[in-house]
N, C-alpha and C positions, 0 to 999 in steps of 0.2 A: 504494500500499500503504501502511495507516493504523499508528502507529506501536503500537497495541494488538493487529494482526493480527502484527508482526511480533515481538513478544512471547510472544504465547499460540496464534498460530498458526490463530485463529478471529476474523471478525467480532465486534464487540462489540454485545450485545443490548440494548435499552434495556425499562424494564420494563413501557411501553406496547406493545411488540413482543409480549412474551409475552402480555399481557391480548389483544390484537388475538388472535393465536394459540387464546386459551383459547376466545374466544369464538367462533372460524370452527369450532372442533372441531364433531361434532353429539354429542348426547346418546349415550354408549355404555353400553350395557346388557348388552351380551355379548361372546364372542369375533367378534371379523370377519375376515374373509380377509384374504392379503396384499395382492390386489390392489385390495379396498378402501381399506385403508389407506393405501398408496400413493396413491392418488386424493385419501383426505383432506388428506396430508402435500404434494402438489402445489397444492392448494386455498389451504391456510396458508401457501405461499411465494408464490403469485401475488399473492395479496391483491387480489383484482379491487376496483372501486369498488361495483359492486353488492353482493357480501358486506361490505364497512365501509359502505354504508348502512346495510343490514340489521342491520350490529352495533350501529351508531349509534339505531336504532328501539327493538330490544330494549333496550338501556340506557337510552333516554329511557322507555320504558313500565314496565321494572323500577322506574325511579325514582319516577314518579307512583305506580305501586302501593304503594309503600313509603310515600311520603308519604301516601296515601288511608289507609293502614294506622296510621300514625302518629298521623293526626288522630281516626282510629276509635277508638284505643286510649285516647288521652288526650282526649276532647272534655270531659268534666266539669273538668280543669286548665287548656285553654287559652280565655283569654278576649280577646276583642280589645275595644279602648274607642277608640270614634273621638270624639274629643273636637270640640268644634265652639268658636269664638273666642266667649268669656266663660263657659265651664263653671268651674267651681272644681275644681282637682286638689290632689294631696297628691303630695310627690315624695320619692322613696326614698333615705336618708342612706345611700350606701354609704359614705363616709367612714369609718364606725364597722365595717364587715363584719370588717376584718384584725384588730381588736385583739380582747384575751379576755373583757375586762369590758365586752359590748355587754346583760348583760341588763337593764340600766336605763335604757339610753341610748334615746331616741326613733328609731325606726325611721324614720320618716316627716317631712318637714318640711313647713310650709303652714301654710293653704293657698295657694294660688298662683291666677292666671287666667290660661288657654289666651291668647295672642293670636294665636297662627299655626300651622296643621301644615302641617308639607313635605311633598311628595310622596311621600321616602321614611319618613313616618311618624314623624318628630322632630317636635318640640314648640319654638315659643317662647313661654314664660312670662312674667310680670310677676310683680311682688307686688302686696298688696292696695293699695298706699297709691300706685300707677300707674307702678313705677319698672320700666320691661321690662330683663328679663335678658338679656344679651349670648352665654350661653351656649344650648344644644341639650339637649334632654334625651331622651332616648328614650323609645318608647314601654312597656319595660319599667320604667322608673324613674315611670311618671304612673300614679295610679290616682284614682279620683274621691273626690271630699269629699261626704259627705252633711252638708247642713245642716240644721237644724233648720227654718229657715223657706228657701224657695227662691229662691236671690239670680241676678240674671243683671247683671251689672254692664256697662253699655256701653262700646265700646271705646275712644270717642272722651274718656275721663278717663285715657288712658295716656299718659305722656309718652314721645314718640316724638324722638329727637335725630335732626338730621340725616344722620349716618354711620350710625346704626341704619335707620333708615329705607331709606335705600342700600342696605345691606347684608340688609335683608327682600326687597327688590326684584329684587336680583340673586340671590336665594337664599342669602346667608348664608354663610359663613366659618365653619370650623369652628377657627379659630385668633381666634374672636372679642373676645378680652381684648387682643389686641395693638394699641396707639395709644389706648388708653382714657386719657383726659383728666382730671386732676382735676374739672373744670367738668362733665363728662359724668356725673359720680358725682350731683349732686343736681338735682330736679326743676326744669322751667324755670317760674318764677313765683313762686320760691322766695327772691328777692332780700331779702323784708323780714324773714328768717327771724331772730329773735335767741334761738333756745333757744341750749344751752348746745351747745360745741363738742365 
């Protein structure tokens, strides 16, 4: 005997139990006889594997119909950009979205260069000067940059530090800023930089 049964006199029902019972009931359009009602209740209590499989199929079909309907209704506003390495993009400046004085602030920063597209759709980007960002950018943050002339920047111009290259080979890490050294901030080969600090 469970503590819930001792306190209330019935076994506890989880929300999923109610959802299953709802899907197990047939469509009721009119009054039905008592014998048929008892048969329906018995089937709900049995929860046979065939019935649960039918429920799963109905739920999956309903989700697919809902997704198709959403895509159909919003086909003019849904845009997917599959950027290739070397494409120029602008990055959404999400740090200004919570402030109240965003009218004159830049909504996008960049342009930046796509270095890599990860399997789930996020992007590894780099600055134009070749510094590869350790952050990942989600697809909704990135829009195409339309330049006046067609530019395709070769990927061998970018500085890849050894730990960043290993990070890209392993699929990356969302906590990419951990362990960043002062030496990693500067591009390789810039030892003769005599500019102001």
